[in-house]
C-alpha positions in Angstrom: -27.5 3.3 3.2 -28.6 -0.2 2.0 -26.5 -0.2 -1.2 -23.3 0.9 0.6 -23.9 -1.7 3.4 -24.3 -4.5 0.8 -21.1 -3.4 -1.0 -18.9 -3.1 2.1 -20.1 -6.5 3.5 -17.9 -8.2 0.9 -15.7 -5.1 0.6 -14.0 -5.9 -2.7 -15.6 -6.4 -6.1 -12.5 -7.8 -7.8 -9.3 -9.6 -6.8 -7.7 -8.6 -3.5 -4.2 -7.5 -4.3 -3.0 -6.4 -0.8 -3.3 -7.7 2.7 -1.4 -6.0 5.6 -1.6 -6.5 9.3 -1.7 -3.4 11.6 0.1 -3.3 14.9 -3.2 -3.5 16.8 -4.1 -6.8 15.0 -6.6 -5.3 12.5 -6.3 -6.4 8.8 -6.1 -3.9 5.9 -7.1 -5.2 2.5 -7.2 -3.5 -0.9 -8.0 -4.6 -4.4 -8.1 -4.2 -8.2 -11.3 -2.2 -7.8 -9.5 0.5 -5.8 -11.2 -0.3 -2.5 -9.5 -0.1 0.9 -11.0 -1.9 3.9 -9.9 -2.3 7.5 -11.2 -5.4 9.3 -11.6 -5.9 13.0 -13.0 -9.4 13.1 -11.9 -12.5 11.3 -14.2 -14.4 9.0 -14.7 -17.3 11.3 -16.5 -15.0 13.8 -19.8 -14.8 11.8 -21.0 -12.0 9.6 -18.1 -9.8 8.9 -18.1 -6.2 7.6 -15.1 -3.8 7.5 -15.0 -1.2 10.2 -13.7 1.3 7.6 -14.2 1.4 3.9 -13.0 3.9 1.2 -12.0 3.8 -2.5 -9.2 5.3 -4.5 -11.2 4.1 -7.6 -8.1 2.9 -9.3 -6.4 -0.5 -9.2 -4.1 -1.0 -6.2 -1.0 -2.8 -7.2 0.9 -2.9 -3.8 0.7 -1.4 -0.3 2.4 -1.5 3.0 1.7 -0.1 6.5 4.0 2.2 8.3 4.2 5.5 10.3 0.4 5.3 11.1 -0.4 5.2 7.4 -1.2 2.9 4.5 1.1 3.5 1.5 -0.5 2.6 -1.8 1.0 2.1 -5.2 -1.7 2.4 -7.9 -2.6 3.2 -11.4 -4.0 6.6 -12.3 -6.3 5.1 -14.9 -9.4 5.1 -12.7 -11.8 7.8 -11.6 -9.9 9.0 -8.5 -10.9 12.4 -7.4 -7.4 13.8 -8.1 -7.7 12.9 -11.8 -4.4 10.9 -11.7 -2.5 9.9 -14.8 0.4 7.4 -14.8 1.3 5.5 -11.7 1.2 7.0 -8.2 2.3 6.5 -4.6 -0.5 7.5 -2.2 -0.6 7.9 1.6 -3.7 7.0 3.5 -3.6 8.4 7.0 -5.5 6.1 9.5 -6.1 8.9 12.0 -7.5 11.5 9.6 -8.7 9.1 6.8 -7.1 11.6 4.3 -5.6 10.3 1.1 -2.6 12.2 -0.3 -0.6 11.8 -3.5 3.1 11.6 -2.7 4.7 11.2 -6.1 4.2 9.8 -9.6 6.1 7.1 -11.6 6.5 6.4 -15.3 6.7 2.6 -14.6 4.2 0.7 -12.5 5.2 0.2 -8.8 4.7 -3.5 -7.9 6.0 -3.8 -4.3 6.5 -1.6 -1.3 8.4 -2.1 2.0 9.7 0.2 4.8 13.4 0.1 5.4 14.6 -1.3 8.8 14.9 2.1 10.3 11.3 3.1 9.3 12.6 6.3 7.6 12.3 5.3 3.9 9.9 3.4 1.7 11.5 1.0 -0.8 9.6 0.8 -4.1 10.0 -2.0 -6.6 9.0 -1.2 -10.2 7.8 -3.2 -13.1 11.1 -2.3 -14.9 13.2 -4.0 -12.3 14.3 -0.7 -10.7 14.4 -0.1 -7.0 13.6 3.4 -5.7 13.5 4.9 -2.3 11.0 7.5 -1.0 12.4 9.4 2.1 10.0 10.0 5.0 9.1 13.7 5.2 10.1 14.3 1.6 7.9 15.9 -0.9 7.4 15.3 -4.6 10.0 14.0 -7.0 12.8 15.3 -4.8 11.9 12.7 -2.2 12.6 9.8 -4.6 16.0 8.3 -5.0 17.0 5.8 -7.7 18.8 2.9 -6.0 19.4 0.0 -8.5 18.0 -1.8 -11.5 18.2 -5.5 -10.5 16.2 -7.4 -13.2 14.8 -7.0 -16.6 11.4 -7.8 -15.1 9.3 -6.6 -12.2 10.3 -6.5 -8.5 7.1 -8.1 -7.1 8.2 -8.5 -3.5 10.6 -6.7 -1.2 11.3 -8.6 2.1 13.8 -7.3 4.7 15.0 -10.1 6.9 16.2 -9.9 10.5 19.9 -10.4 11.1 20.9 -14.0 11.7 22.0 -15.0 15.2 21.0 -11.7 16.9 18.4 -13.3 19.1 16.8 -9.9 19.9 14.6 -9.9 16.9 15.9 -6.4 16.0 16.5 -6.0 12.3 19.9 -5.0 11.0 
């Protein structure tokens, strides 16, 4: 419909909080308005609209791509269909376009990154804590407390490649 077309053309009503590149070269963006968009063309190619658009209707704080899914850290303070409260880790499956709640937090998640093996999702919290969600795990049992590094938020998690390996394979 015309209203939806107009909204998705710009995709986000507020600040964009997440950009992630998919293996196939498409770009995923998400924002403070809880929108999720997948883009096929870059802006310099003329009129651009996302090829996929959905909303979790709650501010997205962090996200990362892995295992064929977009993992989203968000506030439960919006009008999400699951009536969330607190802070949540959601999984958006690209193939089925389904959104699933994986677990809740008492402190806002601010950063997400897959570990080098692709079996665990590292989660940096506002409190300075680092947590780990195990792939295939369910609920709170899947979350492990790792460390508390700082008095403030962990806003970025970056896993670097091993120096001098030459193969580009992470350690």
